N, C-alpha and C positions, 0 to 999 in steps of 0.2 A: 505492499500498501502505499509508503513514504517513498521508493522509484517513481512510481505510478503519479505521486500528489507532484513530486520534483520534475516530471518532466511537461504535466499541463502548466504549474507554474511559469515553465521555460517557456512551454508556447504560448502563455499572455504576454511574456515581458517582448517576444518578439513579435507579434500582433501589434502591440504599443510602439515599438520602433518602428515597423511600418509604417502605419497610421500616423504617425508624428511626421515623417518624409512624405506620404501623399497627402496629408492634409497642407504642408508647408510647399509642396506643387500646383494644389491646387488654386491655392490663395495666389501666387506669383501667375500661374495661366489667366485668373480672374482681372489683376492688373494690367499684364500684358493686351486683352483682348479687347478693354476698351479703345488703349493707344490704337490697337492695329485696325479696330474699327472705324477708329477716325479715319484713321488715312483710307480708308477703301473710299470714304463716303467723300474724301475731299479730293477723289482724285477722279469717280466716277463723272461730275460734270466736265470736265476737258474730255475724258476717255467717249461720252455722247456727244459732247460739241467739234471734235476734229473728226468721229466716226459719219456725221453726217457730211459736216465739210466735204472728207474725202468722197461719198455718194452721191452730192450735186453735182458734182464735177464730173462726178465717172457717167451720170446720169445725164447730164441737160448739154456736153455736150459730145461732140464726133472724133473720138482719135480713137487709136489703139495703142494703149498700154501696153507694156511685158507685164507690172503684176496686175492690171485686169483682165486678161486674155486665155483664158483657159487653155492648154494645148487639144489638140485634136486628137493625139494618142497618151493617157496621162501612164506611165512608163513607173513610176517611183515618183511614193510620196513621203514627207517628215513627220514624224508622230511627236511633239514634244512632251513631255512626261513631265508635271511639277510634283515634286515631294517633299518631305522634309527629310533636314539632317538629323534629327532624333525623333526617338520611338514615343511609349507610352502614348500614345495617341489611341487609343480603340482600335477603331477599323480607317482610319483616316489615310493611312498609305495602301494599304492591303485594297479598298476600294476604287481607288483611282490605278490603282493597276493592273486591277480584273477589270474597268474602262478602259483601258486601252487595248489590255489585249483583245476583247469584241472589236475594238474600233480595226485593230490589225486583222483581225481575221477577216470583219467584213471587206475590208480594203484588197487583203489578198483573193479572197472572192471573186472579186473583180477584175484581177491579172494585174494587182499593181505591186512591187517590191518597197518593201519597206526600208527606212532607215530613223534611227531612233534617236534624241537629244533629247538629255538626260539631266533632270534638274534635282537635285537634293539627294544627299546619301545613300538613303532607302531607295532610290532608285539604281545606282549606280550597284549596291551590293545585292540590288535582288537581279540583276543583270550578270554581275560577276559571278553570283552562283551558280546560275546556269550555264554559265560559258557564252551569252550572246555579245555582240557585237554592239556597239553603238558608236554614234558620229565624236558627238561632244559631250562632258560633264561638266555642269558647273554646282558646286557645291557650296557649305559655309555661311551661307548670306541668309537664308532661308527663311530665320525668325521677323526681321529684319531687314528686309529688304531696300536696297537700294538703288536708283536709276541707270547707275552707270551697269548694273548688270543687266539689266534688260536692254540697254544700247547694246553692249556685246552682245547678247541673244540675239536680237534684230538685225547686228551685222552678219554674225556665224547663217543664219536665214537666208538674207536677203542675198548674202554672195549664194548660197547653195544653187536659192530658185533662180538665178541669174545664169546658171552654168549648164551648160548643154546636161541632158540625162545619160548621154554618152562618156564622158567627160564624169560621171559622180554626180549630177546636181540633181534635182526633185523635179515636178508637177506639181504638187500640191504639199503645201503646208496644215497641220493639224495641230490645235493642242489640244490637252486634256488638262483640268487640274480642278481642284475643289471648294465650291462657291460658296459662302455661309451665308443660307438661309434662316437660321436663327442660330440662337447658344447651344441646341441640341440635337440642330440639325445639319450636316451639311453634306452636299448632294454635289456629286461628281459632275461634271461640263464638261463638251465636246465642242469647240468651233475648230470653224476653217476659217484660217488664217490669210493664207496666199492659195489660189486668188481672190485677189475683193470679191465679197457676196457686197450688192445692195441693198443695204439694211436702213433701221432706225426711221422708216416712213417719208426718207425721201423721196423713192420713185414714184410716188402717187401723188397727181396733181388733182389741183382743185378742180370739180367740175368746169367749161366755160373756157377762160383763156387761162392757158399756162402758164407759170412763170418765165419771167426773164433774168438770164444772167449774160453777166458782163467779166469777161475773166482778166486781170492783170497781172502778170505781160500777156499770158498766152495760157490756155488748158492744160500743157505737155510740160511749163514750167514748174505751174502751178502740182500739176500730179504730184512732178519729179522730187517736187521739197513737200508736199503734205504725207505722200505715203510711208516713207521712213517715219518722220512723227508718227501718224497712224501706229505701224506696228510696234516701234518705241510703248506707246502708249497702251497699245492695248496688255503688251507682251508685260510693262511694270503691273496694270491691274490683274493681272492674273496674277502673280506676285503677291501682291494684297492681298487680294482673296484667298490665296490659297495659306497664307502666313494666320490670316485673321481664322480662316476654318480651322488650321490646325492647333492655334491656342483656345477653340472653344469645345474642341474635342478633348483637348489633353485635359482640360478642363473638367468635360464629362467623365473622363475615364481617370482621371486621380477622385473626383465624388464617388465614383458607385467602390472604385478601390479601400477608399474611407469606411464607405459602407459596409464592406466584408470584411474590414476589421474589427469594426466594431460587433458584428457580427460572430466573427469567429471566438473576439473576447468573452462575448457573452457564453457562449458555449461551454469551453475550456474554463470560464470563470463555476459555472453550474459545477460540471466534471469533479472541479478541485474541489468544492463542497460536497458534492458526493465522496468522492474521494477522503476530504478530511474526515466528513463525518461516519464514514465504514472504518477511518481508522482509530477513530476515538470510543468507538462501538468496540472493537475488538480488545482495546487498552482494558476498559472497565470491566470487559469478561473476563481477561486473563488476571486482572487484581482479582473483582470475585472470586475466581477460580480458586487464586492463590489462598484468598482468605479461609473458603470454605475448606480446603486443604489443612492447611492449619487449625483449625481446632476443630477438625475429626482426628 
């Protein structure tokens, strides 16, 4: 009984230590998520505005820009996967990797070769463990993204998109990342980055007179300046969304771990009390038995 009681008490101490760690991580994630969500909210207006601007130029001008034109036959597609550098975030990384695998299977079914660009150590570890190749990897700044990272990723993607497929280039670029829906819900999202899709309600014109646009100096120059900025803005917004979703997933996971630790502490405390009561009962029985033996 004594050995069993010591085991229960050791497990209670371990559960309490674990709870302290998970509780601290939960509070840290809760403090970081507000800043991350504020950065997402601050970047959304600019991302929406530049998307509408690019869509307006693409819709209301008769030009054939390389970043807007779809290839007659798409031979190779790039998939950019946004994960985190650290774990302890529940299904955050697994769900985005699963979504990327489903996208890759769909693209392969269409006869397209896949090239991967990885963001975050979790994606890098996933591909390394399976001995699968990737074109480029960016890691080390997923929890607090900086715009320079988005610029670097954008330059690599534009270079690949501008290179012929025979020389290792790509015809399409897709991004897969987690979007923060709420504090308890993070949903993976797939978006085709290039060729540009006309979105955000610019294509539909009002009934009657169509809108008039005048581009200065000319539509080609405007697109040459806007499209790289658009790519960088969308990538940076995806980095911020992924970071905010990761903090929310960490808070949720650590809250669940703390609750599980509380449940373990209660269970082992009850078992320890039962073991202590049985030990006391056994000691009393031994004393009474010894007293009876002496009196007889």
